[in-house]
N, CA, C and O of each residue as an XYZ file, in Angstrom:
624
protein
N     -72.940   -128.619     -7.362
C     -72.198   -128.102     -6.095
C     -72.879   -128.828     -4.932
O     -74.100   -128.911     -4.802
N     -71.929   -129.368     -4.065
C     -72.520   -130.046     -2.931
C     -72.715   -129.111     -1.787
O     -72.055   -128.071     -1.771
N     -73.607   -129.395     -0.769
C     -73.986   -128.518      0.213
C     -72.934   -128.676      1.402
O     -72.298   -129.696      1.668
N     -72.891   -127.549      2.005
C     -71.893   -127.674      3.245
C     -72.360   -128.543      4.227
O     -73.477   -128.378      4.716
N     -71.458   -129.659      4.646
C     -71.937   -130.523      5.544
C     -72.228   -129.934      7.025
O     -71.459   -129.108      7.517
N     -73.200   -130.328      7.604
C     -73.677   -129.872      8.858
C     -73.675   -130.998      9.898
O     -73.890   -130.760     11.086
N     -73.455   -132.094      9.481
C     -73.434   -133.351     10.394
C     -72.657   -134.472      9.723
O     -72.784   -134.796      8.542
N     -71.885   -134.995     10.558
C     -70.982   -136.225     10.148
C     -71.253   -137.354     11.222
O     -71.282   -137.093     12.425
N     -71.438   -138.560     10.741
C     -71.586   -139.627     11.599
C     -70.553   -140.704     11.318
O     -70.384   -141.129     10.176
N     -69.789   -141.190     12.472
C     -68.697   -142.016     12.352
C     -69.036   -143.241     13.496
O     -69.866   -143.107     14.396
N     -68.362   -144.239     13.305
C     -68.299   -145.333     14.311
C     -67.044   -145.656     14.774
O     -66.073   -145.557     14.023
N     -66.918   -146.096     16.114
C     -65.696   -146.419     16.704
C     -65.745   -147.738     17.277
O     -66.738   -148.004     17.954
N     -64.841   -148.625     17.126
C     -64.936   -150.019     17.606
C     -63.904   -150.126     18.685
O     -63.707   -151.228     19.196
N     -63.162   -148.973     19.114
C     -62.194   -149.236     20.363
C     -61.943   -147.745     20.759
O     -62.307   -146.748     20.136
N     -61.214   -147.811     21.976
C     -60.810   -146.457     22.553
C     -59.775   -145.874     21.735
O     -59.688   -144.648     21.812
N     -58.859   -146.553     20.865
C     -57.964   -145.870     19.959
C     -58.541   -145.253     18.769
O     -57.996   -144.300     18.212
N     -59.778   -145.846     18.314
C     -60.435   -145.274     17.146
C     -61.050   -144.065     17.561
O     -61.014   -143.077     16.827
N     -61.716   -144.043     18.873
C     -62.383   -142.853     19.438
C     -61.399   -141.632     19.504
O     -61.706   -140.496     19.142
N     -60.148   -142.014     20.021
C     -59.139   -141.118     20.069
C     -58.720   -140.529     18.703
O     -58.439   -139.343     18.529
N     -58.708   -141.483     17.758
C     -58.431   -141.095     16.228
C     -59.461   -140.152     15.841
O     -59.016   -139.153     15.275
N     -60.749   -140.200     15.998
C     -61.611   -139.418     15.565
C     -61.435   -137.919     16.148
O     -61.588   -136.914     15.454
N     -61.142   -137.911     17.320
C     -60.892   -136.696     18.202
C     -59.627   -136.031     17.559
O     -59.565   -134.825     17.318
N     -58.687   -136.871     17.321
C     -57.377   -136.187     16.778
C     -57.703   -135.656     15.238
O     -57.209   -134.638     14.752
N     -58.442   -136.365     14.704
C     -58.729   -135.881     13.131
C     -59.646   -134.539     13.367
O     -59.339   -133.547     12.705
N     -60.568   -134.469     14.122
C     -61.202   -133.306     14.333
C     -60.396   -132.079     14.739
O     -60.549   -130.972     14.222
N     -59.604   -132.337     15.618
C     -58.643   -131.333     16.196
C     -57.777   -130.510     15.152
O     -57.555   -129.301     15.211
N     -57.368   -131.321     14.270
C     -56.532   -130.924     13.086
C     -57.380   -129.982     12.144
O     -56.767   -129.235     11.381
N     -58.658   -129.981     12.159
C     -59.369   -128.997     11.245
C     -59.975   -127.646     12.163
O     -60.581   -126.715     11.635
N     -59.730   -127.725     13.394
C     -60.267   -126.770     14.270
C     -59.600   -125.571     13.939
O     -58.421   -125.578     13.586
N     -60.394   -124.359     14.044
C     -59.919   -122.882     14.017
C     -59.642   -122.413     15.280
O     -60.364   -122.781     16.207
N     -58.537   -121.516     15.518
C     -58.414   -120.954     16.838
C     -59.867   -120.457     17.244
O     -60.658   -120.032     16.403
N     -60.163   -120.544     18.628
C     -61.290   -120.009     19.149
C     -62.522   -120.809     18.925
O     -63.631   -120.277     18.883
N     -62.339   -122.049     18.784
C     -63.465   -122.978     18.426
C     -63.873   -123.585     19.851
O     -63.057   -123.862     20.730
N     -65.207   -123.743     19.944
C     -65.803   -124.393     21.166
C     -66.169   -125.760     20.621
O     -66.701   -125.828     19.513
N     -65.909   -126.893     21.351
C     -66.503   -128.155     21.032
C     -67.281   -128.639     22.282
O     -66.710   -128.941     23.330
N     -68.496   -128.688     22.117
C     -69.419   -129.240     23.059
C     -69.624   -130.738     22.938
O     -69.978   -131.208     21.857
N     -69.416   -131.524     24.015
C     -69.272   -132.942     23.959
C     -70.202   -133.482     24.802
O     -70.297   -133.055     25.953
N     -70.944   -134.417     24.368
C     -71.954   -135.022     25.185
C     -71.906   -136.607     25.070
O     -71.427   -137.129     24.063
N     -72.422   -137.377     26.144
C     -72.436   -138.756     26.041
C     -72.506   -139.344     27.386
O     -71.964   -138.777     28.334
N     -73.207   -140.560     27.534
C     -73.315   -141.094     28.845
C     -71.860   -141.432     29.479
O     -70.812   -141.465     28.834
N     -72.001   -141.680     30.893
C     -70.980   -142.000     31.715
C     -70.087   -143.124     30.878
O     -70.814   -144.015     30.437
N     -68.948   -143.260     30.618
C     -68.239   -144.403     30.036
C     -68.299   -144.411     28.536
O     -67.778   -145.328     27.901
N     -68.938   -143.389     27.938
C     -69.057   -143.497     26.398
C     -67.782   -143.168     25.686
O     -67.629   -143.603     24.545
N     -66.895   -142.473     26.228
C     -65.526   -142.305     25.692
C     -65.210   -140.595     25.400
O     -64.422   -140.174     24.552
N     -65.912   -139.886     26.190
C     -65.728   -138.501     26.069
C     -64.178   -138.120     26.286
O     -63.536   -137.531     25.416
N     -63.636   -138.507     27.521
C     -62.309   -138.179     27.815
C     -61.441   -138.791     26.827
O     -60.451   -138.117     26.544
N     -61.567   -139.874     26.250
C     -60.698   -140.545     25.332
C     -60.830   -139.633     23.977
O     -59.800   -139.295     23.394
N     -61.830   -139.330     23.596
C     -62.138   -138.308     22.368
C     -61.162   -137.064     22.766
O     -60.289   -136.654     22.001
N     -61.402   -136.544     23.982
C     -60.575   -135.314     24.206
C     -59.048   -135.663     24.171
O     -58.290   -134.800     23.728
N     -58.550   -136.821     24.588
C     -57.161   -137.216     24.595
C     -56.754   -137.284     23.188
O     -55.566   -137.053     22.961
N     -57.545   -137.567     22.180
C     -57.255   -137.547     20.776
C     -57.147   -136.192     20.198
O     -56.303   -135.827     19.379
N     -58.167   -135.437     20.754
C     -58.023   -133.878     20.335
C     -56.646   -133.330     20.752
O     -55.944   -132.655     20.000
N     -56.318   -133.673     22.005
C     -55.072   -133.129     22.459
C     -53.789   -133.569     21.611
O     -52.922   -132.781     21.236
N     -53.797   -134.770     21.396
C     -52.718   -135.253     20.518
C     -52.737   -134.479     19.116
O     -51.636   -134.161     18.665
N     -53.747   -134.186     18.469
C     -53.802   -133.499     17.272
C     -53.242   -132.081     17.529
O     -52.711   -131.477     16.597
N     -53.339   -131.523     18.769
C     -52.803   -130.322     18.933
C     -51.603   -130.264     19.479
O     -51.245   -129.209     20.002
N     -50.768   -131.374     19.459
C     -49.402   -131.491     19.919
C     -49.085   -131.553     21.410
O     -48.064   -131.192     21.996
N     -50.275   -132.133     21.912
C     -50.249   -132.347     23.695
C     -50.288   -133.952     23.790
O     -51.002   -134.712     23.136
N     -49.453   -134.231     24.650
C     -49.337   -135.709     25.064
C     -50.618   -136.208     25.672
O     -51.020   -135.668     26.702
N     -51.312   -137.221     25.105
C     -52.596   -137.664     25.575
C     -52.570   -138.167     27.041
O     -53.549   -138.088     27.783
N     -51.320   -138.714     27.418
C     -51.355   -139.004     28.808
C     -51.416   -137.873     29.820
O     -51.700   -138.127     30.991
N     -51.159   -136.626     29.415
C     -51.372   -135.467     30.246
C     -52.920   -135.166     30.488
O     -53.282   -134.455     31.426
N     -53.724   -135.692     29.676
C     -55.120   -135.442     29.602
C     -55.984   -136.367     30.613
O     -55.942   -137.597     30.626
N     -56.744   -135.585     31.425
C     -57.557   -136.620     32.417
C     -58.886   -135.846     32.614
O     -58.945   -134.642     32.363
N     -59.843   -136.476     33.021
C     -61.069   -135.866     33.095
C     -61.116   -134.759     34.173
O     -60.614   -135.028     35.264
N     -61.623   -133.640     33.993
C     -61.646   -132.577     35.013
C     -62.895   -132.463     35.797
O     -63.332   -131.364     36.138
N     -63.466   -133.559     36.082
C     -64.773   -133.680     36.856
C     -64.573   -133.058     38.201
O     -65.467   -132.351     38.667
N     -63.501   -133.262     38.835
C     -63.449   -132.539     40.341
C     -62.732   -131.313     40.348
O     -62.747   -130.653     41.387
N     -62.092   -130.892     39.336
C     -61.427   -129.589     39.296
C     -62.183   -128.651     38.336
O     -61.898   -127.453     38.349
N     -63.079   -129.100     37.550
C     -63.892   -128.445     36.674
C     -63.363   -128.260     35.334
O     -64.075   -128.429     34.343
N     -61.868   -127.841     35.250
C     -61.117   -127.533     33.974
C     -59.614   -127.851     34.177
O     -59.095   -127.931     35.291
N     -58.979   -128.022     33.038
C     -57.613   -128.219     32.959
C     -57.269   -127.318     31.735
O     -58.162   -127.092     30.918
N     -56.089   -126.819     31.568
C     -55.633   -126.201     30.644
C     -54.381   -126.831     30.197
O     -53.505   -127.122     31.012
N     -54.248   -127.073     28.823
C     -53.139   -127.820     28.237
C     -52.405   -126.970     27.147
O     -53.086   -126.329     26.347
N     -51.223   -126.945     27.098
C     -50.492   -125.946     26.093
C     -49.901   -127.002     25.029
O     -49.285   -128.032     25.304
N     -50.217   -126.530     23.798
C     -49.716   -127.356     22.586
C     -49.794   -126.405     21.428
O     -49.718   -125.197     21.652
N     -49.936   -126.845     20.247
C     -49.921   -125.955     18.922
C     -50.947   -124.784     19.122
O     -50.720   -123.666     18.659
N     -52.050   -125.072     19.807
C     -53.044   -124.212     20.347
C     -53.350   -124.506     21.830
O     -53.347   -125.678     22.207
N     -53.611   -123.517     22.676
C     -53.959   -123.893     23.985
C     -55.320   -124.734     24.006
O     -56.197   -124.485     23.180
N     -55.465   -125.666     24.903
C     -56.675   -126.656     25.017
C     -57.237   -126.278     26.357
O     -56.541   -126.477     27.353
N     -58.418   -125.759     26.472
C     -59.107   -125.645     27.771
C     -60.042   -126.738     27.724
O     -60.835   -126.852     26.789
N     -59.981   -127.641     28.799
C     -60.864   -128.806     28.842
C     -61.683   -128.730     30.181
O     -61.183   -128.876     31.296
N     -62.988   -128.485     29.926
C     -63.949   -128.248     31.089
C     -64.914   -129.321     31.155
O     -65.267   -129.932     30.147
N     -65.382   -129.584     32.398
C     -66.316   -130.737     32.731
C     -67.438   -129.995     33.283
O     -67.184   -129.354     34.303
N     -68.674   -129.940     32.810
C     -69.783   -129.278     33.344
C     -70.615   -130.151     34.249
O     -71.668   -129.663     34.661
N     -70.281   -131.407     34.624
C     -71.034   -132.394     35.159
C     -71.421   -131.947     36.533
O     -72.577   -132.118     36.919
N     -70.526   -131.389     37.285
C     -70.729   -130.910     38.665
C     -71.242   -129.558     38.791
O     -71.511   -129.118     39.910
N     -71.403   -128.859     37.744
C     -71.900   -127.452     37.798
C     -73.391   -127.411     38.319
O     -74.264   -128.108     37.800
N     -73.616   -126.617     39.298
C     -74.953   -126.547     39.900
C     -75.936   -125.472     39.173
O     -77.157   -125.628     39.166
N     -75.366   -124.506     38.640
C     -76.128   -123.451     38.026
C     -75.285   -122.729     36.843
O     -74.062   -122.768     36.712
N     -76.153   -122.109     36.070
C     -75.417   -121.509     34.895
C     -74.611   -120.164     35.271
O     -73.834   -119.644     34.469
N     -74.859   -119.647     36.548
C     -74.044   -118.501     37.056
C     -72.581   -119.034     37.371
O     -71.679   -118.218     37.556
N     -72.355   -120.327     37.430
C     -70.963   -120.637     37.589
C     -70.090   -120.644     36.396
O     -68.865   -120.617     36.519
N     -70.767   -120.685     35.071
C     -70.197   -120.939     33.884
C     -69.053   -119.663     33.746
O     -67.884   -119.942     33.479
N     -69.435   -118.410     33.926
C     -68.467   -117.415     33.634
C     -67.095   -117.649     34.656
O     -66.035   -117.184     34.235
N     -67.089   -118.185     35.664
C     -65.992   -118.442     36.400
C     -65.024   -119.348     35.725
O     -63.867   -119.312     36.144
N     -65.318   -120.172     34.727
C     -64.541   -121.001     34.173
C     -63.566   -120.404     33.035
O     -62.667   -121.107     32.571
N     -63.759   -119.208     32.646
C     -63.116   -118.576     31.714
C     -63.069   -118.987     30.146
O     -62.138   -118.860     29.351
N     -64.359   -119.515     29.957
C     -64.526   -120.038     28.701
C     -64.445   -118.809     27.531
O     -63.655   -118.854     26.588
N     -65.277   -117.855     27.733
C     -65.246   -116.776     26.818
C     -63.845   -116.063     26.697
O     -63.488   -115.530     25.647
N     -63.074   -116.088     27.838
C     -61.861   -115.340     27.597
C     -60.847   -116.316     26.856
O     -59.941   -115.852     26.164
N     -61.011   -117.545     27.007
C     -60.282   -118.583     26.329
C     -60.434   -118.621     24.689
O     -59.555   -118.783     23.843
N     -61.772   -118.428     24.538
C     -62.098   -118.349     23.066
C     -61.611   -117.086     22.412
O     -61.170   -117.125     21.263
N     -61.675   -115.938     23.116
C     -61.350   -114.864     22.695
C     -59.727   -114.735     22.401
O     -59.264   -113.988     21.539
N     -59.034   -115.490     23.163
C     -57.606   -115.578     22.992
C     -57.012   -116.652     21.994
O     -55.825   -116.955     21.876
N     -58.192   -117.210     21.239
C     -57.806   -118.244     20.357
C     -57.503   -119.590     20.751
O     -56.855   -120.309     19.990
N     -57.991   -120.087     22.091
C     -57.852   -121.305     22.430
C     -58.887   -122.216     21.967
O     -59.967   -121.751     21.605
N     -58.642   -123.595     21.939
C     -59.616   -124.499     21.727
C     -60.299   -124.800     23.028
O     -59.630   -125.057     24.028
N     -61.659   -124.777     23.049
C     -62.327   -125.091     24.218
C     -63.206   -126.323     24.004
O     -64.005   -126.417     23.072
N     -63.007   -127.240     24.912
C     -63.882   -128.536     24.801
C     -64.498   -128.697     26.141
O     -63.825   -128.618     27.168
N     -65.936   -128.951     26.135
C     -66.682   -129.059     27.271
C     -67.401   -130.404     27.370
O     -68.306   -130.696     26.589
N     -67.013   -131.162     28.275
C     -67.686   -132.513     28.442
C     -69.041   -132.221     29.175
O     -69.046   -131.325     30.020
N     -70.083   -132.852     28.932
C     -71.396   -132.706     29.466
C     -71.881   -131.357     29.157
O     -72.520   -130.742     30.010
N     -71.622   -130.828     27.970
C     -71.991   -129.579     27.484
C     -73.546   -129.319     27.466
O     -73.971   -128.164     27.443
N     -74.322   -130.325     27.477
C     -75.844   -130.161     27.409
C     -76.200   -129.564     28.613
O     -77.181   -128.821     28.638
N     -75.406   -129.827     29.830
C     -75.927   -129.345     31.168
C     -75.822   -127.732     31.129
O     -76.427   -127.065     31.968
N     -75.114   -127.192     30.228
C     -74.930   -125.721     30.299
C     -75.210   -125.044     28.794
O     -74.666   -124.021     28.378
N     -76.205   -125.873     28.066
C     -76.320   -125.382     26.765
C     -76.825   -123.944     26.538
O     -76.598   -123.310     25.507
N     -77.452   -123.536     27.474
C     -78.082   -122.001     27.549
C     -76.773   -121.043     27.436
O     -76.887   -119.938     26.907
N     -75.623   -121.462     27.908
C     -74.605   -120.657     28.147
C     -73.590   -120.822     27.049
O     -72.544   -120.181     27.145
N     -73.787   -121.619     26.010
C     -72.885   -121.831     24.982
C     -73.125   -120.809     23.895
O     -74.220   -120.355     23.565
N     -71.882   -120.497     23.360
C     -72.020   -119.388     22.120
C     -72.956   -120.013     21.157
O     -73.408   -121.152     21.274
N     -73.239   -119.105     20.106
C     -74.220   -119.572     18.925
C     -73.350   -120.510     17.791
O     -73.912   -121.268     17.001
N     -72.135   -120.350     17.849
C     -71.157   -120.978     17.035
C     -70.266   -122.024     17.604
O     -69.276   -121.706     18.263
N     -70.614   -123.367     17.351
C     -69.883   -124.331     17.976
C     -69.929   -125.723     17.292
O     -70.789   -125.945     16.439
N     -69.007   -126.678     17.654
C     -69.204   -127.974     17.160
C     -69.863   -128.756     18.185
O     -69.564   -128.513     19.354
N     -70.710   -129.653     17.932
C     -71.269   -130.477     18.930
C     -70.890   -131.978     18.659
O     -71.075   -132.476     17.548
N     -70.437   -132.572     19.543
C     -70.045   -134.134     19.375
C     -70.837   -134.878     20.231
O     -70.785   -134.618     21.433
N     -71.574   -135.773     19.819
C     -72.395   -136.759     20.709
C     -71.844   -138.096     20.472
O     -71.765   -138.557     19.334
N     -71.437   -138.771     21.584
C     -71.024   -140.030     21.691
C     -71.866   -140.962     22.341
O     -72.116   -140.892     23.544
N     -72.367   -141.943     21.489
C     -73.390   -142.993     22.167
C     -72.839   -144.262     21.983
O     -72.251   -144.637     20.969
N     -73.052   -144.928     23.017
C     -72.727   -146.603     23.151
C     -73.730   -147.208     22.325
O     -74.921   -146.996     22.551
N     -73.282   -148.072     21.222
C     -74.160   -148.948     20.550
C     -74.106   -150.187     21.054
O     -75.097   -150.916     20.996
N     -73.014   -150.569     21.582
C     -72.956   -152.022     22.375
C     -71.690   -151.788     23.075
O     -71.113   -150.717     22.884
N     -71.126   -152.780     23.964
C     -70.092   -152.484     24.717
C     -68.741   -152.254     23.972
O     -67.765   -151.840     24.598
N     -68.686   -152.506     22.719
C     -67.564   -152.151     21.970
C     -67.747   -151.325     20.792
O     -66.820   -151.239     19.986
N     -68.823   -150.717     20.603
C     -68.989   -149.735     19.534
C     -69.741   -148.592     19.833
O     -70.849   -148.646     20.367
N     -69.082   -147.396     19.452
C     -69.520   -146.091     19.732
C     -70.016   -145.341     18.374
O     -69.393   -145.506     17.326
N     -71.140   -144.529     18.443
C     -71.444   -143.741     17.337
C     -71.117   -142.520     17.822
O     -71.432   -142.116     18.941
N     -70.338   -141.771     16.812
C     -69.901   -140.344     16.995
C     -70.449   -139.409     16.066
O     -70.076   -139.346     14.894
N     -71.362   -138.654     16.590
C     -72.028   -137.655     15.547
C     -71.479   -136.296     15.936
O     -71.479   -135.825     17.073
N     -70.981   -135.697     14.763
C     -70.431   -134.401     14.881
C     -71.298   -133.456     14.158
O     -71.653   -133.782     13.025
N     -71.690   -132.336     14.645
C     -72.592   -131.280     14.081
C     -72.175   -129.982     14.056
O     -71.673   -129.554     15.096
N     -72.261   -129.272     13.138
C     -71.867   -127.798     13.182
C     -73.113   -126.980     13.566
O     -74.240   -127.343     13.231
N     -72.874   -125.863     14.280
C     -73.874   -124.835     14.731
C     -73.258   -123.462     14.385
O     -72.577   -122.855     15.213
N     -73.441   -123.110     13.480
C     -72.960   -121.680     12.941
C     -72.127   -121.803     11.851
O     -71.814   -122.929     11.466
N     -71.663   -120.672     11.217
C     -70.905   -120.609      9.868
C     -69.457   -121.056     10.252
O     -68.912   -121.795      9.432
N     -68.791   -120.742     11.308
C     -67.385   -121.104     11.448
C     -67.325   -122.629     11.706
O     -66.389   -123.292     11.259
N     -68.295   -123.166     12.406
C     -68.205   -124.600     12.608
C     -68.494   -125.431     11.333
O     -68.034   -126.559     11.156
N     -69.341   -124.741     10.413
C     -69.597   -125.359      9.059
C     -68.422   -125.416      8.358
O     -68.090   -126.416      7.722
N     -67.661   -124.248      8.439
C     -66.374   -124.256      7.699
C     -65.381   -125.443      8.111
O     -64.682   -126.058      7.306
N     -65.431   -125.669      9.509
C     -64.517   -126.740     10.082
C     -64.991   -128.122      9.434
O     -64.199   -128.925      8.940
N     -66.326   -128.301      9.491
C     -66.850   -129.689      8.880
C     -66.409   -129.742      7.481
O     -66.096   -130.855      7.059
N     -66.329   -128.742      6.692
C     -66.080   -128.730      5.274
C     -64.571   -129.050      5.284
O     -64.149   -129.801      4.405
N     -63.762   -128.571      6.157
C     -62.314   -128.879      6.022
C     -62.013   -130.253      6.526
O     -60.986   -130.810      6.136
N     -62.852   -130.863      7.390
C     -62.699   -132.075      7.839
C     -62.921   -133.195      6.882
O     -62.789   -134.361      7.254
């Protein structure tokens, strides 16, 4: 019997492949799942979220970075709350984003720059790290943190 995966590493050679990885992940997500997304500027975080949106029945051209508004809500097969923590100044701003409420309602929540608010994340979530290997290649590492997220990686 094989162990439940807790980490998956993939490589992307294009923006479309990065979107495809996000699309693939979203099809395995359970309602009320949080995806914590990290990576440098320009690494492909928003492209990844566009792929997740497509997998949830949301047109990817509707999805843009919420850097200046902090969050966007998209309706699809499941509601997608897209949060950007880049501009948050303190953890006491996190409750105002409605993350807990969205999770309780069964929405998928994805947080770009999640490492900036890691102390405010729930104990069970999927972490996605996107790193630029060279100008055309990205390493996408998906890790489970908790039993529900392990179940998601098993289904993936």
